[in-house]
C-alpha positions in Angstrom: 69.5 157.6 49.9 66.4 156.0 51.9 66.5 153.7 54.9 63.4 152.1 56.3 63.1 151.3 60.2 60.1 149.7 61.9 58.6 153.0 62.7 60.5 155.6 60.6 61.7 155.9 57.1 64.7 158.4 56.6 65.7 160.0 53.3 68.8 162.0 52.7 69.1 164.3 49.9 70.6 167.9 49.4 72.0 168.4 52.7 68.7 167.4 54.2 67.5 164.2 56.4 63.8 163.6 56.0 62.5 161.7 58.9 59.0 160.6 58.1 56.7 158.9 60.9 55.8 155.8 58.8 53.0 153.9 60.3 49.9 155.7 58.4 47.7 152.8 59.0 47.7 153.4 62.6 47.6 157.4 62.3 51.5 157.1 63.2 50.6 156.3 66.7 54.0 156.0 68.6 54.7 152.5 69.9 58.2 151.2 71.2 59.8 151.4 67.7 59.2 155.1 67.5 60.9 155.8 70.8 63.6 153.4 70.5 64.6 154.2 66.7 64.8 158.0 66.9 67.7 158.0 69.2 70.0 156.1 66.6 68.5 158.0 63.8 69.4 161.3 65.1 72.8 160.1 66.0 73.4 159.3 62.6 72.3 162.7 61.6 74.6 164.3 64.0 77.4 162.1 62.7 76.9 162.8 59.0 78.8 166.0 58.0 76.7 166.0 54.7 73.6 166.8 56.5 72.9 170.4 57.8 69.3 170.4 58.6 66.6 167.6 59.4 62.9 167.6 58.8 60.4 165.5 60.6 56.9 165.0 58.7 54.2 162.0 58.8 53.3 159.6 56.0 49.5 159.5 55.5 46.5 161.8 56.7 48.0 162.7 60.0 51.3 163.6 61.6 50.7 161.5 64.5 47.8 160.4 66.9 50.4 160.4 69.8 51.4 157.6 72.0 50.2 154.1 71.4 49.1 153.3 75.0 48.3 149.7 74.1 51.3 148.9 72.0 53.4 150.5 74.8 52.7 147.8 77.3 55.7 145.5 76.7 58.0 148.6 77.1 56.0 149.9 80.3 54.8 146.9 82.0 53.0 148.7 84.7 50.5 149.9 81.8 49.6 146.4 81.4 49.5 144.7 84.8 48.4 147.4 86.9 50.8 146.9 89.6 50.5 149.5 92.3 53.3 148.4 94.4 56.0 150.8 95.6 58.6 148.6 93.7 56.5 149.0 90.4 56.1 152.6 91.2 59.9 153.2 91.2 60.3 151.2 88.1 57.6 153.2 86.3 59.6 156.3 87.4 62.8 155.2 85.9 61.1 153.9 82.8 60.0 157.2 81.7 63.5 158.5 81.5 64.4 156.8 78.2 61.1 158.2 76.7 62.2 161.6 77.6 65.6 160.8 76.2 63.7 160.0 72.6 62.7 163.5 72.5 65.5 165.2 74.1 67.9 163.6 71.2 66.1 165.7 68.6 66.6 169.0 70.8 70.2 168.2 71.4 71.0 167.5 67.7 73.5 170.4 66.6 71.6 170.4 63.2 68.4 172.5 63.2 65.2 170.4 63.0 62.0 171.5 61.3 58.7 169.9 62.2 55.8 169.7 59.5 52.6 169.2 61.2 49.5 167.9 59.3 46.2 166.5 60.1 46.2 165.2 63.8 49.1 166.1 66.0 48.2 164.9 69.4 50.0 164.2 72.7 53.4 162.7 72.0 53.4 164.4 68.5 53.4 167.7 70.2 56.0 166.6 72.4 58.2 165.7 69.6 57.4 168.9 67.8 58.1 171.1 70.6 61.7 169.5 70.8 62.4 170.8 67.2 63.7 174.1 66.3 60.9 175.4 64.1 57.3 174.2 63.3 55.3 174.5 60.4 51.6 173.5 59.6 49.2 172.7 56.9 45.6 174.1 57.1 44.1 170.8 58.2 46.4 170.6 61.3 44.8 169.8 64.7 47.1 169.9 67.6 46.3 169.0 71.3 48.3 168.6 74.4 45.9 165.7 75.1 47.3 163.9 78.1 44.6 165.5 80.6 41.8 163.7 78.5 43.3 160.3 79.1 44.1 160.9 82.7 47.9 161.1 82.5 50.5 163.9 82.8 52.6 164.9 79.7 55.9 163.6 80.9 58.5 163.6 78.2 59.1 167.1 77.6 56.2 169.1 76.3 55.1 171.0 79.6 58.9 171.9 79.8 59.5 173.2 76.4 56.0 174.6 75.2 55.9 177.7 77.7 59.4 178.7 75.9 57.5 178.7 72.6 53.9 179.9 73.4 54.0 181.5 76.9 52.8 180.1 80.2 49.0 181.3 79.6 48.7 179.3 76.5 50.6 176.4 77.3 48.5 176.0 80.6 45.4 176.4 78.6 46.4 173.7 76.4 47.6 171.5 79.2 44.4 172.1 81.3 41.7 171.7 78.9 43.4 169.1 76.3 41.5 171.2 73.5 42.3 170.8 69.8 43.8 174.0 68.4 43.6 175.1 64.6 46.8 175.8 62.5 45.6 179.4 62.3 45.5 179.4 66.0 48.8 177.8 66.4 50.2 180.6 64.1 48.6 183.3 66.3 50.5 181.8 69.5 53.8 181.2 67.6 53.6 177.4 68.1 54.3 177.4 64.3 56.2 179.7 62.0 54.0 179.4 58.7 50.7 177.7 57.6 50.2 176.2 54.2 47.1 175.5 52.3 47.6 171.6 52.2 50.3 168.9 52.9 51.8 169.0 49.5 52.4 172.8 50.1 53.7 172.2 53.7 56.2 169.8 52.6 57.6 172.2 49.9 57.7 175.0 52.4 59.7 172.7 54.7 61.9 171.7 51.8 62.5 175.3 50.8 63.1 176.5 54.4 65.7 173.6 54.9 67.3 174.7 51.7 67.6 178.2 52.9 69.1 177.1 56.2 71.5 174.5 54.6 72.9 177.3 52.3 74.4 179.4 55.5 77.6 178.4 57.4 77.1 175.3 59.1 79.2 176.0 62.1 77.5 179.4 62.5 74.1 177.9 62.2 75.0 174.9 64.7 76.8 177.5 66.9 73.5 179.7 67.2 71.4 176.6 68.1 73.6 175.7 70.8 73.6 179.4 72.2 69.9 179.5 72.1 69.6 176.3 73.7 71.9 177.0 76.5 70.6 180.8 77.1 66.9 179.3 77.8 66.4 179.8 81.5 70.1 181.7 81.9 70.7 185.1 82.8 71.9 187.6 80.0 75.3 187.9 81.6 75.6 184.0 81.6 74.5 184.0 77.9 76.9 186.6 76.8 79.7 184.9 78.5 78.9 181.6 76.8 78.4 183.1 73.4 81.6 184.7 73.6 83.3 181.3 74.2 81.2 179.7 71.7 81.8 182.3 69.1 85.6 182.1 69.6 85.5 178.2 68.7 84.7 179.2 65.2 86.9 182.3 64.7 88.8 182.1 62.3 87.4 179.4 59.8 87.5 178.4 56.3 83.7 179.2 56.0 84.7 182.8 57.2 87.6 183.2 54.6 84.8 182.0 52.0 82.5 184.7 53.1 85.1 187.3 52.2 86.3 185.7 49.1 82.7 185.5 47.8 81.8 189.2 48.7 84.9 190.1 46.7 84.1 188.0 43.9 80.4 189.1 44.0 79.2 185.4 44.2 77.2 183.4 46.5 79.4 181.5 49.2 79.9 177.9 49.2 80.3 176.9 52.7 81.9 173.6 53.8 81.6 173.5 57.5 85.1 174.0 58.3 
């Protein structure tokens, strides 16, 4: 099943939701529709019990050239009218929150989300990727935390999430220099889990990984994501208490009974998420 939005195209098949950035003629630059539409898209993915994994990818030659500054003027008027008054500054402060929510909805989705980087992956594209659980890349990927090169601070989540992925030193180097890093460098610093020779291989790799995740018990996978997200920045003691409570929520389950039955019958389990 395929659904088209103004900016995105969503395809659902085999328990996987493919979310494509679909503005290739503009290098998938993220204008107002990109920020508005992603929240209902991920709300739908969250509510769809048939979907167990999501993959975010880009149509065309590039994943995304980042935020469309000119296109965002209607959504953030201060970018257009250069109003430097205190009132405008306060409004701009509040205007940033909905943009942050557009990235956070990906992180908060209970289903694992895989991001497939290819071509240019700049600025807001890295914000989006850092909100995902797993990132993959093709050889041609060029990734940049670009905001310092255009006189803005990355303010929708990458500065908060990236250090947990690549460490403080690499995150600060990327933020301070705005340099492009290659897919191979991204692999070295753990920004991506795997590098593929081209986009076709990348999408196949993403599909294979999504299928591998979708074959596991959904309650356990989603519980693991919840625990991993909660434990970030918490003490081990806090994390242990939380995981005990979270684990108790899914014990016992029909899926656990299916695990035992499949073991006894020497067959792969077929999980239903119940």
